[in-house]
LOVEX-167063 format. One record per residue (C-alpha): residue number from 0; residue in three letters; x, y, z. Coordinates in nm, 2 decimals. Example, Ala and Ser with C-alpha at 12.3 -4.5 7.8 and 13.67 -1.06 7.14 Angstrom:
BEGIN
@baba = 0&roba = ALA&X = 1.23&Y = -0.45&Z = 0.78;
@baba = 1&roba = SER&X = 1.37&Y = -0.11&Z = 0.71;
END
This chain:
BEGIN
@baba = 0&roba = UNK&X = 0.30&Y = -2.67&Z = -0.56;
@baba = 1&roba = UNK&X = -0.02&Y = -2.47&Z = -0.55;
@baba = 2&roba = UNK&X = -0.10&Y = -2.19&Z = -0.81;
@baba = 3&roba = UNK&X = -0.06&Y = -1.92&Z = -0.54;
@baba = 4&roba = UNK&X = 0.28&Y = -2.06&Z = -0.43;
@baba = 5&roba = UNK&X = 0.40&Y = -2.07&Z = -0.79;
@baba = 6&roba = UNK&X = 0.26&Y = -1.72&Z = -0.86;
@baba = 7&roba = UNK&X = 0.44&Y = -1.58&Z = -0.55;
@baba = 8&roba = UNK&X = 0.77&Y = -1.73&Z = -0.67;
@baba = 9&roba = UNK&X = 0.72&Y = -1.57&Z = -1.01;
@baba = 10&roba = UNK&X = 0.64&Y = -1.23&Z = -0.86;
@baba = 11&roba = UNK&X = 0.94&Y = -1.24&Z = -0.63;
@baba = 12&roba = UNK&X = 1.15&Y = -1.33&Z = -0.93;
@baba = 13&roba = UNK&X = 1.03&Y = -1.02&Z = -1.11;
@baba = 14&roba = UNK&X = 1.11&Y = -0.81&Z = -0.80;
@baba = 15&roba = UNK&X = 1.46&Y = -0.96&Z = -0.79;
@baba = 16&roba = UNK&X = 1.52&Y = -0.89&Z = -1.16;
@baba = 17&roba = UNK&X = 1.41&Y = -0.53&Z = -1.13;
@baba = 18&roba = UNK&X = 1.61&Y = -0.48&Z = -0.81;
@baba = 19&roba = UNK&X = 1.92&Y = -0.61&Z = -0.98;
@baba = 20&roba = UNK&X = 1.87&Y = -0.37&Z = -1.28;
@baba = 21&roba = UNK&X = 1.81&Y = -0.08&Z = -1.04;
@baba = 22&roba = UNK&X = 2.12&Y = -0.18&Z = -0.83;
@baba = 23&roba = UNK&X = 1.91&Y = -0.23&Z = -0.53;
@baba = 24&roba = UNK&X = 1.88&Y = -0.50&Z = -0.27;
@baba = 25&roba = UNK&X = 1.57&Y = -0.71&Z = -0.31;
@baba = 26&roba = UNK&X = 1.53&Y = -0.70&Z = 0.07;
@baba = 27&roba = UNK&X = 1.46&Y = -0.32&Z = 0.04;
@baba = 28&roba = UNK&X = 1.14&Y = -0.39&Z = -0.15;
@baba = 29&roba = UNK&X = 0.84&Y = -0.53&Z = 0.04;
@baba = 30&roba = UNK&X = 0.58&Y = -0.74&Z = -0.14;
@baba = 31&roba = UNK&X = 0.23&Y = -0.66&Z = -0.02;
@baba = 32&roba = UNK&X = -0.02&Y = -0.93&Z = -0.14;
@baba = 33&roba = UNK&X = -0.34&Y = -0.75&Z = -0.22;
@baba = 34&roba = UNK&X = -0.60&Y = -1.00&Z = -0.10;
@baba = 35&roba = UNK&X = -0.91&Y = -0.79&Z = -0.14;
@baba = 36&roba = UNK&X = -1.18&Y = -1.00&Z = -0.31;
@baba = 37&roba = UNK&X = -1.02&Y = -1.33&Z = -0.22;
@baba = 38&roba = UNK&X = -1.10&Y = -1.57&Z = 0.06;
@baba = 39&roba = UNK&X = -0.93&Y = -1.63&Z = 0.39;
@baba = 40&roba = UNK&X = -0.83&Y = -1.97&Z = 0.25;
@baba = 41&roba = UNK&X = -0.63&Y = -1.79&Z = -0.03;
@baba = 42&roba = UNK&X = -0.46&Y = -1.57&Z = 0.23;
@baba = 43&roba = UNK&X = -0.37&Y = -1.88&Z = 0.43;
@baba = 44&roba = UNK&X = -0.23&Y = -2.05&Z = 0.12;
@baba = 45&roba = UNK&X = -0.01&Y = -1.74&Z = 0.06;
@baba = 46&roba = UNK&X = 0.10&Y = -1.74&Z = 0.42;
@baba = 47&roba = UNK&X = 0.20&Y = -2.11&Z = 0.39;
@baba = 48&roba = UNK&X = 0.41&Y = -2.00&Z = 0.09;
@baba = 49&roba = UNK&X = 0.59&Y = -1.74&Z = 0.30;
@baba = 50&roba = UNK&X = 0.39&Y = -1.43&Z = 0.25;
@baba = 51&roba = UNK&X = 0.31&Y = -1.22&Z = 0.56;
@baba = 52&roba = UNK&X = 0.18&Y = -0.88&Z = 0.46;
@baba = 53&roba = UNK&X = -0.17&Y = -0.84&Z = 0.30;
@baba = 54&roba = UNK&X = -0.36&Y = -0.55&Z = 0.16;
@baba = 55&roba = UNK&X = -0.74&Y = -0.50&Z = 0.19;
@baba = 56&roba = UNK&X = -0.98&Y = -0.23&Z = 0.06;
@baba = 57&roba = UNK&X = -1.32&Y = -0.33&Z = 0.19;
@baba = 58&roba = UNK&X = -1.35&Y = -0.30&Z = 0.57;
@baba = 59&roba = UNK&X = -1.61&Y = -0.56&Z = 0.65;
@baba = 60&roba = UNK&X = -1.45&Y = -0.82&Z = 0.42;
@baba = 61&roba = UNK&X = -1.12&Y = -0.74&Z = 0.58;
@baba = 62&roba = UNK&X = -1.25&Y = -0.77&Z = 0.94;
@baba = 63&roba = UNK&X = -1.40&Y = -1.11&Z = 0.86;
@baba = 64&roba = UNK&X = -1.06&Y = -1.23&Z = 0.73;
@baba = 65&roba = UNK&X = -0.87&Y = -1.08&Z = 1.02;
@baba = 66&roba = UNK&X = -1.09&Y = -1.26&Z = 1.26;
@baba = 67&roba = UNK&X = -1.07&Y = -1.59&Z = 1.08;
@baba = 68&roba = UNK&X = -0.69&Y = -1.57&Z = 1.06;
@baba = 69&roba = UNK&X = -0.62&Y = -1.41&Z = 1.40;
@baba = 70&roba = UNK&X = -0.39&Y = -1.69&Z = 1.50;
@baba = 71&roba = UNK&X = -0.15&Y = -1.63&Z = 1.22;
@baba = 72&roba = UNK&X = 0.12&Y = -1.36&Z = 1.24;
@baba = 73&roba = UNK&X = 0.00&Y = -1.15&Z = 0.96;
@baba = 74&roba = UNK&X = 0.04&Y = -0.78&Z = 0.89;
@baba = 75&roba = UNK&X = -0.27&Y = -0.61&Z = 0.76;
@baba = 76&roba = UNK&X = -0.25&Y = -0.30&Z = 0.54;
@baba = 77&roba = UNK&X = -0.56&Y = -0.09&Z = 0.44;
@baba = 78&roba = UNK&X = -0.51&Y = 0.04&Z = 0.09;
@baba = 79&roba = UNK&X = -0.86&Y = 0.15&Z = -0.02;
@baba = 80&roba = UNK&X = -1.03&Y = 0.49&Z = 0.01;
@baba = 81&roba = UNK&X = -1.09&Y = 0.57&Z = 0.38;
@baba = 82&roba = UNK&X = -1.44&Y = 0.68&Z = 0.48;
@baba = 83&roba = UNK&X = -1.50&Y = 0.87&Z = 0.80;
@baba = 84&roba = UNK&X = -1.74&Y = 0.60&Z = 0.94;
@baba = 85&roba = UNK&X = -1.47&Y = 0.33&Z = 0.89;
@baba = 86&roba = UNK&X = -1.18&Y = 0.50&Z = 1.06;
@baba = 87&roba = UNK&X = -1.23&Y = 0.34&Z = 1.40;
@baba = 88&roba = UNK&X = -1.22&Y = -0.01&Z = 1.26;
@baba = 89&roba = UNK&X = -0.92&Y = 0.07&Z = 1.05;
@baba = 90&roba = UNK&X = -0.73&Y = 0.23&Z = 1.33;
@baba = 91&roba = UNK&X = -0.80&Y = -0.07&Z = 1.55;
@baba = 92&roba = UNK&X = -0.73&Y = -0.36&Z = 1.32;
@baba = 93&roba = UNK&X = -0.46&Y = -0.25&Z = 1.08;
@baba = 94&roba = UNK&X = -0.08&Y = -0.19&Z = 1.10;
@baba = 95&roba = UNK&X = -0.07&Y = 0.03&Z = 0.79;
@baba = 96&roba = UNK&X = -0.30&Y = 0.27&Z = 0.60;
@baba = 97&roba = UNK&X = -0.17&Y = 0.36&Z = 0.25;
@baba = 98&roba = UNK&X = -0.46&Y = 0.59&Z = 0.15;
@baba = 99&roba = UNK&X = -0.47&Y = 0.89&Z = 0.37;
@baba = 100&roba = UNK&X = -0.56&Y = 1.20&Z = 0.16;
@baba = 101&roba = UNK&X = -0.73&Y = 1.44&Z = 0.40;
@baba = 102&roba = UNK&X = -0.63&Y = 1.58&Z = 0.73;
@baba = 103&roba = UNK&X = -0.98&Y = 1.50&Z = 0.88;
@baba = 104&roba = UNK&X = -0.92&Y = 1.13&Z = 0.81;
@baba = 105&roba = UNK&X = -0.57&Y = 1.14&Z = 0.96;
@baba = 106&roba = UNK&X = -0.71&Y = 1.32&Z = 1.27;
@baba = 107&roba = UNK&X = -0.98&Y = 1.05&Z = 1.32;
@baba = 108&roba = UNK&X = -0.73&Y = 0.77&Z = 1.27;
@baba = 109&roba = UNK&X = -0.49&Y = 0.93&Z = 1.53;
@baba = 110&roba = UNK&X = -0.77&Y = 0.99&Z = 1.78;
@baba = 111&roba = UNK&X = -0.91&Y = 0.64&Z = 1.74;
@baba = 112&roba = UNK&X = -0.59&Y = 0.44&Z = 1.74;
@baba = 113&roba = UNK&X = -0.58&Y = 0.24&Z = 2.06;
@baba = 114&roba = UNK&X = -0.29&Y = 0.36&Z = 2.28;
@baba = 115&roba = UNK&X = -0.21&Y = 0.00&Z = 2.36;
@baba = 116&roba = UNK&X = -0.10&Y = -0.05&Z = 2.00;
@baba = 117&roba = UNK&X = 0.21&Y = 0.10&Z = 1.83;
@baba = 118&roba = UNK&X = 0.15&Y = 0.41&Z = 1.62;
@baba = 119&roba = UNK&X = -0.04&Y = 0.35&Z = 1.30;
@baba = 120&roba = UNK&X = 0.19&Y = 0.36&Z = 0.99;
@baba = 121&roba = UNK&X = 0.05&Y = 0.58&Z = 0.73;
@baba = 122&roba = UNK&X = 0.12&Y = 0.69&Z = 0.37;
@baba = 123&roba = UNK&X = -0.04&Y = 0.99&Z = 0.20;
@baba = 124&roba = UNK&X = -0.20&Y = 0.90&Z = -0.13;
@baba = 125&roba = UNK&X = -0.11&Y = 1.14&Z = -0.40;
@baba = 126&roba = UNK&X = -0.31&Y = 1.19&Z = -0.73;
@baba = 127&roba = UNK&X = 0.00&Y = 1.21&Z = -0.95;
@baba = 128&roba = UNK&X = -0.19&Y = 1.17&Z = -1.27;
@baba = 129&roba = UNK&X = -0.46&Y = 1.43&Z = -1.19;
@baba = 130&roba = UNK&X = -0.75&Y = 1.20&Z = -1.26;
@baba = 131&roba = UNK&X = -1.08&Y = 1.32&Z = -1.14;
@baba = 132&roba = UNK&X = -1.20&Y = 0.97&Z = -1.06;
@baba = 133&roba = UNK&X = -0.90&Y = 0.89&Z = -0.83;
@baba = 134&roba = UNK&X = -0.85&Y = 0.96&Z = -0.47;
@baba = 135&roba = UNK&X = -0.54&Y = 1.14&Z = -0.35;
@baba = 136&roba = UNK&X = -0.42&Y = 1.48&Z = -0.25;
@baba = 137&roba = UNK&X = -0.31&Y = 1.71&Z = -0.54;
@baba = 138&roba = UNK&X = 0.07&Y = 1.75&Z = -0.55;
@baba = 139&roba = UNK&X = 0.05&Y = 2.12&Z = -0.47;
@baba = 140&roba = UNK&X = -0.13&Y = 2.04&Z = -0.14;
@baba = 141&roba = UNK&X = 0.10&Y = 1.76&Z = -0.04;
@baba = 142&roba = UNK&X = 0.36&Y = 1.95&Z = 0.17;
@baba = 143&roba = UNK&X = 0.10&Y = 2.12&Z = 0.39;
@baba = 144&roba = UNK&X = -0.09&Y = 1.79&Z = 0.45;
@baba = 145&roba = UNK&X = 0.23&Y = 1.60&Z = 0.52;
@baba = 146&roba = UNK&X = 0.34&Y = 1.85&Z = 0.78;
@baba = 147&roba = UNK&X = 0.00&Y = 1.84&Z = 0.95;
@baba = 148&roba = UNK&X = -0.02&Y = 1.46&Z = 0.95;
@baba = 149&roba = UNK&X = 0.34&Y = 1.42&Z = 1.08;
@baba = 150&roba = UNK&X = 0.25&Y = 1.61&Z = 1.39;
@baba = 151&roba = UNK&X = -0.04&Y = 1.38&Z = 1.49;
@baba = 152&roba = UNK&X = 0.00&Y = 1.15&Z = 1.79;
@baba = 153&roba = UNK&X = -0.06&Y = 0.77&Z = 1.74;
@baba = 154&roba = UNK&X = 0.03&Y = 0.81&Z = 1.37;
@baba = 155&roba = UNK&X = 0.37&Y = 0.76&Z = 1.20;
@baba = 156&roba = UNK&X = 0.39&Y = 0.92&Z = 0.86;
@baba = 157&roba = UNK&X = 0.61&Y = 0.69&Z = 0.66;
@baba = 158&roba = UNK&X = 0.58&Y = 0.79&Z = 0.30;
@baba = 159&roba = UNK&X = 0.36&Y = 0.83&Z = -0.01;
@baba = 160&roba = UNK&X = 0.14&Y = 0.61&Z = -0.22;
@baba = 161&roba = UNK&X = 0.00&Y = 0.65&Z = -0.57;
@baba = 162&roba = UNK&X = -0.21&Y = 0.46&Z = -0.82;
@baba = 163&roba = UNK&X = -0.12&Y = 0.63&Z = -1.15;
@baba = 164&roba = UNK&X = -0.33&Y = 0.61&Z = -1.47;
@baba = 165&roba = UNK&X = -0.25&Y = 0.30&Z = -1.67;
@baba = 166&roba = UNK&X = 0.03&Y = 0.34&Z = -1.92;
@baba = 167&roba = UNK&X = 0.19&Y = 0.11&Z = -2.18;
@baba = 168&roba = UNK&X = 0.56&Y = 0.05&Z = -2.19;
@baba = 169&roba = UNK&X = 0.82&Y = 0.07&Z = -1.92;
@baba = 170&roba = UNK&X = 0.94&Y = 0.42&Z = -1.98;
@baba = 171&roba = UNK&X = 0.58&Y = 0.57&Z = -1.98;
@baba = 172&roba = UNK&X = 0.51&Y = 0.37&Z = -1.66;
@baba = 173&roba = UNK&X = 0.82&Y = 0.52&Z = -1.49;
@baba = 174&roba = UNK&X = 0.71&Y = 0.88&Z = -1.53;
@baba = 175&roba = UNK&X = 0.45&Y = 0.91&Z = -1.25;
@baba = 176&roba = UNK&X = 0.66&Y = 0.70&Z = -1.02;
@baba = 177&roba = UNK&X = 0.95&Y = 0.94&Z = -1.08;
@baba = 178&roba = UNK&X = 0.71&Y = 1.22&Z = -0.99;
@baba = 179&roba = UNK&X = 0.61&Y = 1.05&Z = -0.66;
@baba = 180&roba = UNK&X = 0.97&Y = 1.00&Z = -0.57;
@baba = 181&roba = UNK&X = 1.05&Y = 1.36&Z = -0.64;
@baba = 182&roba = UNK&X = 0.76&Y = 1.47&Z = -0.42;
@baba = 183&roba = UNK&X = 0.90&Y = 1.26&Z = -0.13;
@baba = 184&roba = UNK&X = 1.24&Y = 1.42&Z = -0.18;
@baba = 185&roba = UNK&X = 1.08&Y = 1.76&Z = -0.17;
@baba = 186&roba = UNK&X = 0.89&Y = 1.69&Z = 0.15;
@baba = 187&roba = UNK&X = 1.21&Y = 1.56&Z = 0.31;
@baba = 188&roba = UNK&X = 1.38&Y = 1.88&Z = 0.23;
@baba = 189&roba = UNK&X = 1.12&Y = 2.05&Z = 0.45;
@baba = 190&roba = UNK&X = 1.25&Y = 1.86&Z = 0.75;
@baba = 191&roba = UNK&X = 1.05&Y = 1.53&Z = 0.74;
@baba = 192&roba = UNK&X = 1.21&Y = 1.19&Z = 0.70;
@baba = 193&roba = UNK&X = 0.99&Y = 0.98&Z = 0.49;
@baba = 194&roba = UNK&X = 1.13&Y = 0.66&Z = 0.35;
@baba = 195&roba = UNK&X = 0.84&Y = 0.47&Z = 0.20;
@baba = 196&roba = UNK&X = 0.71&Y = 0.47&Z = -0.16;
@baba = 197&roba = UNK&X = 0.40&Y = 0.25&Z = -0.19;
@baba = 198&roba = UNK&X = 0.37&Y = 0.22&Z = -0.57;
@baba = 199&roba = UNK&X = 0.36&Y = -0.04&Z = -0.84;
@baba = 200&roba = UNK&X = 0.10&Y = -0.32&Z = -0.90;
@baba = 201&roba = UNK&X = 0.09&Y = -0.63&Z = -1.11;
@baba = 202&roba = UNK&X = 0.12&Y = -0.45&Z = -1.45;
@baba = 203&roba = UNK&X = 0.38&Y = -0.19&Z = -1.36;
@baba = 204&roba = UNK&X = 0.58&Y = -0.36&Z = -1.09;
@baba = 205&roba = UNK&X = 0.92&Y = -0.33&Z = -1.26;
@baba = 206&roba = UNK&X = 0.88&Y = 0.04&Z = -1.35;
@baba = 207&roba = UNK&X = 0.80&Y = 0.12&Z = -0.98;
@baba = 208&roba = UNK&X = 1.10&Y = -0.06&Z = -0.85;
@baba = 209&roba = UNK&X = 1.33&Y = 0.12&Z = -1.10;
@baba = 210&roba = UNK&X = 1.20&Y = 0.45&Z = -0.95;
@baba = 211&roba = UNK&X = 1.25&Y = 0.35&Z = -0.59;
@baba = 212&roba = UNK&X = 0.93&Y = 0.17&Z = -0.47;
@baba = 213&roba = UNK&X = 0.98&Y = 0.02&Z = -0.12;
@baba = 214&roba = UNK&X = 0.63&Y = -0.14&Z = -0.11;
@baba = 215&roba = UNK&X = 0.47&Y = -0.30&Z = -0.42;
@baba = 216&roba = UNK&X = 0.10&Y = -0.39&Z = -0.41;
@baba = 217&roba = UNK&X = 0.04&Y = -0.70&Z = -0.61;
@baba = 218&roba = UNK&X = -0.29&Y = -0.89&Z = -0.63;
@baba = 219&roba = UNK&X = -0.38&Y = -1.03&Z = -0.97;
@baba = 220&roba = UNK&X = -0.04&Y = -1.17&Z = -1.03;
@baba = 221&roba = UNK&X = -0.06&Y = -1.37&Z = -0.71;
@baba = 222&roba = UNK&X = -0.42&Y = -1.46&Z = -0.66;
@baba = 223&roba = UNK&X = -0.56&Y = -1.44&Z = -1.02;
@baba = 224&roba = UNK&X = -0.85&Y = -1.24&Z = -1.15;
@baba = 225&roba = UNK&X = -1.11&Y = -1.13&Z = -0.90;
@baba = 226&roba = UNK&X = -1.48&Y = -1.21&Z = -0.93;
@baba = 227&roba = UNK&X = -1.62&Y = -0.91&Z = -0.75;
@baba = 228&roba = UNK&X = -1.98&Y = -1.04&Z = -0.78;
@baba = 229&roba = UNK&X = -1.90&Y = -1.32&Z = -0.54;
@baba = 230&roba = UNK&X = -1.69&Y = -1.12&Z = -0.29;
@baba = 231&roba = UNK&X = -1.88&Y = -0.81&Z = -0.22;
END
């Protein structure tokens, strides 16, 4: 058994345990393997262990991997900050974008999504911790943005995403995830029907699941530590 196979089994076990505690079905939680900074060979190894959905943040690195692995039935998610000059490539090559935080970006993705493809699944990134260094719309601007994005053709607004400030301990980690879930409920009361909460990473996976995460984004716990000097 390879290290990646063993790590995937361990992560899925953590997901199963947290789902059990939360009285949820494990199948209601999708594991997104964050492969940014890792090779196409590592992605292929994870695929052979049963993983199908992969998350990328750097467009050229992602496009290289997508091309190399084009014969595999993989689902690609873009999870990094979206720059205006990258929207066409993202709209063309990805099934999901988790990090929409401006209407301009959403409009470009909608316009540039090929009509031969299904609508692009998108999540709005919310800055739930109020960090100046983090991307994401402020909570008080979320409803207006969500309503605007939901009306765009070639996009399907599925839910919300957040990368909270690091916190120690399960209860402290749960707080921002609770906030994100409450925000989604607030939006749905305005007439939308969002069902996706993209939240939780290697260090706060269980807390996110306890607060309703439907997609967890896990990289380090699957692939190991990144050496960015070799991958950028």
